[in-house]
DOKOL-948804 format. One record per atom (N, C-alpha, C): atom name; residue number from 1; x, y, z; residue in one letter. Coordinates in nm, 3 decimals, padded with zeros to 5 digits. Atoms other than C-alpha are relative to their C-alpha. Example, Ala and Ser with C-alpha at 12.3 -4.5 7.8 and 13.67 -1.06 7.14 Angstrom:
! residues 2
- a:k:xx:yy:zz:r
- N:1:00.089:-00.119:00.000:A
- CA:1:01.230:-00.450:00.780:A
- C:1:00.090:00.120:00.000:A
- N:2:-00.082:-00.119:-00.006:S
- CA:2:01.367:-00.106:00.714:S
- C:2:-00.077:00.109:00.073:S
! end
This chain:
! residues 87
- a:k:xx:yy:zz:r
- N:1:00.143:-00.046:-00.039:M
- CA:1:03.241:00.774:-01.756:M
- C:1:-00.112:-00.001:-00.037:M
- N:2:00.087:-00.030:00.138:K
- CA:2:03.065:00.873:-02.089:K
- C:2:-00.094:-00.116:00.052:K
- N:3:00.086:00.125:00.045:K
- CA:3:02.917:00.524:-02.108:K
- C:3:-00.101:00.005:00.117:K
- N:4:00.129:00.001:-00.148:L
- CA:4:02.772:00.540:-01.709:L
- C:4:-00.082:00.065:-00.066:L
- N:5:00.102:-00.071:-00.009:L
- CA:5:02.601:00.853:-01.783:L
- C:5:-00.109:-00.044:-00.121:L
- N:6:00.079:00.049:00.098:S
- CA:6:02.486:00.744:-02.127:S
- C:6:-00.142:-00.117:00.037:S
- N:7:00.065:00.151:-00.045:A
- CA:7:02.348:00.401:-01.981:A
- C:7:-00.106:00.076:00.099:A
- N:8:00.103:-00.094:-00.103:G
- CA:8:02.139:00.620:-01.713:G
- C:8:-00.092:00.084:-00.094:G
- N:9:00.099:-00.042:00.093:V
- CA:9:01.993:00.861:-01.971:V
- C:9:-00.062:-00.084:-00.119:V
- N:10:00.098:00.086:00.052:V
- CA:10:01.880:00.556:-02.167:V
- C:10:-00.096:-00.069:00.071:V
- N:11:00.077:00.022:-00.120:L
- CA:11:01.775:00.393:-01.868:L
- C:11:-00.168:00.090:00.069:L
- N:12:00.077:-00.073:-00.060:G
- CA:12:01.563:00.658:-01.736:G
- C:12:-00.090:00.045:-00.153:G
- N:13:00.077:00.047:00.155:L
- CA:13:01.414:00.683:-02.110:L
- C:13:-00.103:-00.071:00.012:L
- N:14:00.101:00.124:-00.020:L
- CA:14:01.282:00.350:-02.088:L
- C:14:-00.055:-00.005:00.159:L
- N:15:00.061:00.048:-00.153:L
- CA:15:01.180:00.335:-01.693:L
- C:15:-00.120:00.146:-00.028:L
- N:16:00.104:-00.036:-00.046:T
- CA:16:00.957:00.646:-01.781:T
- C:16:-00.114:-00.012:-00.094:T
- N:17:00.127:00.026:00.093:G
- CA:17:00.745:00.488:-02.059:G
- C:17:-00.090:-00.070:00.034:G
- N:18:00.067:00.138:-00.018:C
- CA:18:00.542:00.260:-01.804:C
- C:18:-00.171:00.032:-00.071:C
- N:19:00.124:-00.008:00.032:S
- CA:19:00.155:00.242:-01.902:S
- C:19:-00.069:00.074:00.109:S
- N:20:00.042:-00.046:-00.160:K
- CA:20:-00.113:00.407:-01.696:K
- C:20:-00.086:-00.169:00.056:K
- N:21:00.066:00.101:-00.085:K
- CA:21:-00.283:00.051:-01.646:K
- C:21:00.107:-00.117:00.090:K
- N:22:-00.060:00.115:-00.082:E
- CA:22:00.015:-00.089:-01.507:E
- C:22:00.027:00.093:00.094:E
- N:23:-00.019:-00.136:-00.092:S
- CA:23:-00.027:00.204:-01.222:S
- C:23:00.152:-00.066:00.102:S
- N:24:-00.100:00.010:-00.099:I
- CA:24:00.185:00.004:-00.943:I
- C:24:00.157:-00.006:-00.069:I
- N:25:-00.109:00.046:00.065:I
- CA:25:00.442:-00.125:-01.192:I
- C:25:00.053:00.170:-00.057:I
- N:26:-00.060:-00.080:00.022:A
- CA:26:00.449:00.218:-01.285:A
- C:26:00.033:00.120:00.095:A
- N:27:-00.041:-00.033:-00.114:N
- CA:27:00.514:00.377:-00.951:N
- C:27:00.129:-00.039:00.014:N
- N:28:-00.150:00.068:-00.016:N
- CA:28:00.798:00.146:-00.931:N
- C:28:00.073:00.045:-00.060:N
- N:29:-00.083:-00.058:00.121:C
- CA:29:00.933:00.250:-01.240:C
- C:29:00.020:00.166:00.029:C
- N:30:-00.068:-00.153:-00.009:D
- CA:30:00.959:00.612:-01.177:D
- C:30:00.059:00.018:00.148:D
- N:31:-00.122:-00.064:-00.121:N
- CA:31:01.081:00.582:-00.832:N
- C:31:00.141:-00.034:-00.038:N
- N:32:-00.128:00.035:00.058:E
- CA:32:01.334:00.375:-01.002:E
- C:32:00.076:00.123:-00.070:E
- N:33:-00.020:-00.132:00.037:A
- CA:33:01.399:00.640:-01.228:A
- C:33:00.068:00.133:00.038:A
- N:34:-00.053:-00.103:-00.084:R
- CA:34:01.378:00.901:-00.967:R
- C:34:00.162:-00.018:00.047:R
- N:35:-00.110:00.032:-00.018:K
- CA:35:01.675:00.743:-00.845:K
- C:35:00.099:-00.038:-00.065:K
- N:36:-00.096:-00.005:00.090:V
- CA:36:01.881:00.670:-01.100:V
- C:36:00.005:00.165:00.003:V
- N:37:-00.053:-00.170:-00.007:S
- CA:37:01.858:01.065:-01.169:S
- C:37:00.077:00.023:00.100:S
- N:38:-00.069:-00.033:-00.095:N
- CA:38:01.966:01.125:-00.843:N
- C:38:00.133:-00.019:00.005:N
- N:39:-00.147:00.063:-00.026:A
- CA:39:02.258:00.889:-00.847:A
- C:39:00.106:00.023:-00.100:A
- N:40:-00.098:-00.030:00.103:A
- CA:40:02.383:01.015:-01.157:A
- C:40:00.005:00.165:00.036:A
- N:41:-00.021:-00.167:00.004:N
- CA:41:02.357:01.405:-01.049:N
- C:41:00.100:00.006:00.095:N
- N:42:-00.077:-00.007:-00.094:A
- CA:42:02.519:01.291:-00.731:A
- C:42:00.179:-00.051:-00.031:A
- N:43:-00.205:00.021:00.051:Y
- CA:43:02.840:01.154:-00.942:Y
- C:43:00.010:00.101:-00.063:Y
- N:44:-00.116:-00.074:00.073:V
- CA:44:02.846:01.418:-01.182:V
- C:44:00.020:00.109:00.069:V
- N:45:-00.079:-00.101:-00.072:A
- CA:45:02.860:01.678:-00.891:A
- C:45:00.075:-00.071:00.107:A
- N:46:-00.128:00.003:-00.079:S
- CA:46:03.128:01.481:-00.707:S
- C:46:00.045:-00.136:-00.083:S
- N:47:-00.055:00.151:00.031:P
- CA:47:03.299:01.184:-00.944:P
- C:47:00.093:-00.074:00.077:P
- N:48:-00.096:00.100:-00.105:T
- CA:48:03.417:00.974:-00.665:T
- C:48:-00.012:-00.105:-00.065:T
- N:49:00.002:00.179:-00.028:K
- CA:49:03.467:00.583:-00.659:K
- C:49:-00.157:-00.003:00.008:K
- N:50:00.154:00.024:-00.061:A
- CA:50:03.184:00.558:-00.427:A
- C:50:-00.148:00.041:-00.099:A
- N:51:00.103:-00.063:00.086:N
- CA:51:02.943:00.805:-00.626:N
- C:51:-00.003:-00.100:-00.121:N
- N:52:00.008:00.084:00.106:C
- CA:52:03.040:00.552:-00.928:C
- C:52:-00.083:-00.141:00.026:C
- N:53:00.042:00.172:-00.052:E
- CA:53:02.988:00.240:-00.774:E
- C:53:-00.142:00.001:00.072:E
- N:54:00.163:-00.059:-00.016:A
- CA:54:02.637:00.391:-00.631:A
- C:54:-00.111:00.062:-00.110:A
- N:55:00.058:00.026:00.140:Y
- CA:55:02.534:00.472:-00.968:Y
- C:55:-00.037:-00.123:-00.043:Y
- N:56:-00.057:00.105:00.048:K
- CA:56:02.660:00.163:-01.120:K
- C:56:-00.160:-00.124:00.079:K
- N:57:00.036:00.070:-00.101:K
- CA:57:02.475:-00.003:-00.819:K
- C:57:-00.168:00.036:-00.032:K
- N:58:00.127:-00.043:00.026:T
- CA:58:02.133:00.196:-00.889:T
- C:58:-00.063:-00.039:-00.116:T
- N:59:-00.025:00.098:00.100:I
- CA:59:02.153:00.107:-01.255:I
- C:59:-00.097:-00.090:-00.002:I
- N:60:00.017:00.202:-00.055:N
- CA:60:02.132:-00.264:-01.191:N
- C:60:-00.104:-00.023:00.042:N
- N:61:00.093:00.033:-00.063:D
- CA:61:01.904:-00.261:-00.926:D
- C:61:-00.154:00.052:-00.104:D
- N:62:00.129:-00.026:00.074:A
- CA:62:01.630:-00.058:-01.141:A
- C:62:00.015:-00.039:-00.111:A
- N:63:00.037:00.065:00.073:L
- CA:63:01.697:-00.262:-01.397:L
- C:63:-00.021:-00.144:00.011:L
- N:64:00.063:00.147:-00.077:K
- CA:64:01.606:-00.600:-01.192:K
- C:64:-00.153:00.030:00.035:K
- N:65:00.133:-00.045:-00.057:N
- CA:65:01.289:-00.384:-01.066:N
- C:65:-00.099:00.013:-00.108:N
- N:66:00.093:-00.039:00.101:C
- CA:66:01.141:-00.293:-01.400:C
- C:66:00.053:-00.075:-00.132:C
- N:67:-00.049:00.099:00.092:P
- CA:67:01.271:-00.573:-01.609:P
- C:67:-00.090:00.006:-00.187:P
- N:68:00.052:00.006:00.124:N
- CA:68:00.999:-00.517:-01.898:N
- C:68:00.010:00.129:-00.076:N
- N:69:00.024:-00.184:00.074:Y
- CA:69:01.075:-00.105:-01.965:Y
- C:69:00.167:-00.025:-00.065:Y
- N:70:-00.130:-00.013:00.083:Y
- CA:70:01.472:-00.248:-02.092:Y
- C:70:00.036:-00.160:-00.066:Y
- N:71:-00.021:00.144:00.106:S
- CA:71:01.412:-00.539:-02.328:S
- C:71:00.083:00.060:-00.125:S
- N:72:-00.107:-00.077:00.104:G
- CA:72:01.632:-00.321:-02.579:G
- C:72:00.120:-00.020:00.017:G
- N:73:-00.141:-00.006:-00.083:L
- CA:73:01.918:-00.355:-02.359:L
- C:73:00.057:-00.163:-00.024:L
- N:74:-00.070:00.173:00.044:S
- CA:74:02.158:-00.665:-02.485:S
- C:74:00.077:-00.020:00.132:S
- N:75:-00.084:00.061:-00.155:R
- CA:75:02.324:-00.892:-02.204:R
- C:75:00.123:00.086:-00.024:R
- N:76:-00.148:-00.020:00.047:Q
- CA:76:02.666:-00.795:-02.362:Q
- C:76:00.000:00.185:00.033:Q
- N:77:-00.038:-00.119:-00.055:T
- CA:77:02.579:-00.431:-02.325:T
- C:77:00.036:00.052:00.167:T
- N:78:-00.009:00.009:-00.193:L
- CA:78:02.485:-00.468:-01.937:L
- C:78:00.113:-00.027:00.064:L
- N:79:-00.088:00.060:00.011:E
- CA:79:02.774:-00.685:-01.922:E
- C:79:00.085:00.102:00.026:E
- N:80:-00.079:-00.098:00.010:D
- CA:80:03.009:-00.401:-02.057:D
- C:80:-00.037:00.153:00.120:D
- N:81:-00.007:-00.106:-00.082:F
- CA:81:02.869:-00.140:-01.831:F
- C:81:00.017:-00.067:00.131:F
- N:82:-00.077:00.045:-00.118:N
- CA:82:02.904:-00.354:-01.523:N
- C:82:00.176:-00.004:-00.005:N
- N:83:-00.217:00.056:-00.051:N
- CA:83:03.281:-00.424:-01.606:N
- C:83:00.082:00.152:-00.019:N
- N:84:-00.025:-00.131:-00.026:T
- CA:84:03.326:-00.049:-01.612:T
- C:84:00.110:00.008:00.068:T
- N:85:-00.036:-00.038:-00.120:V
- CA:85:03.566:00.043:-01.378:V
- C:85:-00.012:00.123:00.035:V
- N:86:-00.034:-00.131:-00.067:C
- CA:86:03.521:00.314:-01.155:C
- C:86:00.135:00.059:00.062:C
- N:87:-00.107:-00.062:-00.041:N
- CA:87:03.794:00.531:-01.058:N
- C:87:-00.037:00.086:00.093:N
! end
């Protein structure tokens, strides 16, 4: 599960790098980063399978909604993350 939390931290850092000239996208990315943070906090507070799955879904949603801010993330890294089994 450390992989899950690490991916979330990296994603959060990437999503908070939105520029001012892209304010609409920035607001969307800020909202996505907030959702990832909330899901991570919920999972840390209660590491259930449901919270793990919700955390993974939130990260994937954020990556889909802010694709310009995770260009350094390899497809293999994302596949490995998505293949991580929640217990």
